[in-house]
C-alpha positions in Angstrom: -9.6 -7.6 45.5 -6.4 -5.6 46.0 -4.8 -5.8 42.5 -6.0 -6.2 38.9 -5.2 -9.6 37.4 -6.2 -9.6 33.8 -7.6 -12.8 32.3 -5.3 -13.9 29.5 -6.7 -17.3 28.8 -10.4 -18.4 28.9 -10.4 -21.3 31.5 -11.6 -24.7 30.2 -13.9 -25.3 33.2 -15.2 -22.7 35.7 -14.8 -19.0 34.8 -16.9 -17.8 37.7 -15.0 -17.4 41.0 -15.8 -15.7 44.3 -13.9 -12.5 44.7 -13.4 -11.8 41.0 -15.1 -9.0 39.1 -17.5 -9.7 36.2 -17.2 -6.7 33.9 -19.9 -6.2 31.2 -18.9 -3.9 28.4 -22.0 -2.4 26.9 -25.6 -2.4 28.1 -26.5 -5.9 27.2 -28.3 -6.8 30.4 -31.8 -7.9 29.8 -30.8 -10.1 26.9 -31.2 -13.8 27.4 -27.7 -15.0 26.7 -26.2 -12.3 29.0 -28.7 -13.0 31.8 -27.4 -16.5 32.1 -23.8 -15.3 32.5 -24.8 -12.7 35.1 -26.8 -15.3 37.1 -23.8 -17.6 37.3 -21.5 -14.7 38.3 -23.9 -13.7 41.1 -24.2 -17.3 42.3 -20.4 -17.5 42.5 -20.2 -14.3 44.6 -18.6 -12.1 42.0 -18.8 -8.3 41.9 -20.9 -7.1 38.9 -19.5 -4.0 37.2 -20.8 -2.5 34.0 -19.3 -0.1 31.5 -21.8 2.1 29.7 -21.7 2.6 25.9 -23.0 6.1 26.4 -25.4 8.1 24.3 -25.2 10.6 21.5 -26.5 14.2 21.9 -28.3 16.2 19.3 -24.9 17.0 17.7 -23.9 13.3 17.5 -21.3 13.8 20.2 -20.7 11.2 22.8 -22.0 11.9 26.3 -22.3 9.9 29.6 -25.7 8.8 31.0 -27.8 11.3 32.8 -28.5 10.6 36.5 -31.9 9.1 35.6 -30.5 6.9 32.8 -27.6 5.8 35.1 -30.1 4.9 37.9 -32.2 2.8 35.5 -29.2 1.1 33.9 -27.7 0.1 37.3 -31.1 -1.2 38.5 -31.3 -3.4 35.3 -27.7 -4.6 35.8 -27.9 -5.2 39.5 -24.4 -3.6 39.9 -22.5 -0.4 39.5 -21.8 1.1 36.1 -18.7 3.1 35.1 -20.3 6.1 33.5 -17.4 7.0 31.2 -18.5 5.9 27.7 -16.1 4.7 25.1 -18.6 4.3 22.3 -22.3 4.9 21.9 -23.3 1.4 21.1 -22.8 -1.1 18.3 -26.0 0.1 16.7 -24.6 3.5 15.6 -21.8 4.1 13.2 -18.7 5.8 14.6 -18.1 9.4 13.6 -16.2 9.7 10.3 -12.5 8.8 10.8 -13.1 7.5 14.4 -12.6 3.8 15.3 -15.6 1.5 15.5 -16.3 -0.5 18.7 -14.9 -3.6 17.0 -11.7 -1.6 16.2 -11.4 -0.6 19.8 -11.9 -4.1 21.1 -9.4 -5.6 18.7 -6.8 -3.0 19.5 -7.2 -3.7 23.3 -6.8 -7.4 22.7 -3.7 -6.9 20.6 -1.9 -4.4 22.8 -2.7 -5.9 26.2 -2.7 -9.6 25.2 -6.1 -10.1 26.7 -8.4 -13.1 26.3 -11.8 -11.8 25.0 -15.1 -13.7 25.1 -16.9 -12.0 22.1 -20.6 -12.9 21.8 -22.0 -12.0 18.4 -24.5 -13.0 15.7 -22.3 -11.5 13.1 -19.6 -13.8 11.7 -18.2 -11.0 9.5 -17.4 -9.1 12.7 -16.0 -12.0 14.6 -13.1 -12.5 12.2 -11.6 -9.1 13.3 -11.6 -10.0 17.0 -11.4 -13.8 17.5 -8.8 -16.5 17.2 -11.1 -19.4 18.0 -14.8 -19.6 17.4 -17.7 -21.7 18.9 -21.0 -21.8 16.9 -24.1 -22.4 19.1 -27.7 -23.3 18.2 -30.4 -23.3 20.9 -27.8 -23.5 23.6 -25.7 -26.4 22.2 -22.3 -26.2 20.6 -22.4 -27.1 16.9 -18.8 -26.5 15.9 -15.7 -25.4 17.7 -12.2 -24.6 16.4 -9.7 -22.1 15.1 -11.5 -19.3 13.3 -9.8 -19.6 10.0 -10.2 -23.4 10.0 -14.0 -23.2 10.8 -14.5 -20.5 8.2 -12.6 -22.5 5.5 -13.9 -26.0 6.4 -17.3 -25.5 8.0 -18.6 -29.0 8.8 -22.0 -28.3 10.4 -25.0 -27.3 8.3 -25.9 -24.4 10.6 -22.3 -23.0 10.4 -22.5 -23.4 6.7 -25.8 -21.4 6.6 -24.4 -18.6 8.8 -21.4 -18.2 6.5 -23.6 -18.2 3.4 -25.6 -15.4 5.0 -22.6 -13.1 5.4 -23.1 -10.2 3.0 -20.4 -9.9 0.2 -19.7 -6.4 -1.1 -19.9 -7.4 -4.7 -23.1 -6.9 -6.7 -22.1 -9.9 -8.9 -22.1 -12.3 -6.0 -25.1 -14.6 -5.7 -25.8 -17.1 -3.0 -25.6 -20.6 -4.3 -27.5 -22.3 -1.5 -30.9 -21.6 0.1 -31.1 -20.6 3.8 -32.5 -23.1 6.3 -36.3 -23.5 6.1 -38.7 -23.0 8.9 -38.7 -21.0 12.2 -36.2 -21.3 15.0 -37.8 -23.7 17.6 -38.3 -22.7 21.3 -35.2 -22.9 23.4 -37.5 -23.8 26.4 -38.8 -26.8 24.6 -36.1 -27.7 22.0 -36.4 -30.5 19.4 -35.2 -34.0 20.4 -32.0 -35.4 19.0 -30.0 -32.8 17.0 -31.7 -29.5 17.8 -31.1 -28.3 14.2 -32.7 -31.3 12.5 -36.1 -29.7 11.8 -34.3 -27.1 9.6 -31.3 -29.1 8.4 -31.0 -29.9 4.6 -29.1 -33.2 5.2 -31.1 -34.5 8.2 -32.1 -38.1 8.4 -34.4 -40.2 10.6 -31.8 -40.8 13.3 -31.1 -37.0 13.7 -34.5 -36.6 15.3 -33.6 -39.2 18.0 -29.8 -39.3 18.6 -28.1 -36.1 19.8 -24.7 -35.9 18.1 -21.5 -35.5 20.2 -18.8 -33.0 19.3 -16.2 -35.0 17.3 -12.7 -34.0 16.3 -12.9 -34.5 12.5 -9.9 -32.3 11.6 -7.0 -31.2 13.9 -8.5 -29.1 16.8 -11.8 -28.8 14.8 -14.8 -30.3 16.6 -18.3 -30.8 14.9 -21.6 -32.0 16.4 -23.2 -33.5 13.4 -23.8 -37.2 12.4 -23.1 -36.4 8.7 -20.5 -33.7 9.0 -18.1 -35.7 6.8 -20.4 -35.0 3.8 -19.8 -31.2 4.1 -16.1 -31.7 4.7 -15.6 -33.7 1.5 
């Protein structure tokens, strides 16, 4: 690789190509959803490069990794790590008056026009970074579309539950709907049919047998639910 070619659009098909560099911001290696991406990048012959989130010292000042920490992190990643931290992790608040990691990412996206694949469990954070959103449950897409459209017209029961769970900074606000019952099933041995059916409040007999396809039920808004129309009414 002799020149930097930034990715400005997420490809529809294969994003893993030999000779490209897979850059992982933050020390997320070891987590299941990241391991799958890293495995695909390695299989394609990509160079793996990590960027540390750094650490805080006893005075809460940002510092790079020590030699021992860097050695362990590179062994976990299976690639080199740029030991120039931008932020000490998403689990710590930024110092007073300083930008948060989400602020930094959104600013880079805006100034450089970059395409960003932002993986999160926090829908409240996603709205500051993303233009489009894809909701997944046990490895399957539930709902895909423009962020504002999906937030306003959520048509999958799981998306609906995630949005209901977003905290609202108003003590008078009360949730009007219960959260999905039961435990999350094993991703190794997922339920038949629709993977969400054991916890779904609108599931019917066929949901346990027939896996729903993603259907375009509104312009550029795709939903994998047999009865999504009921939530869109």
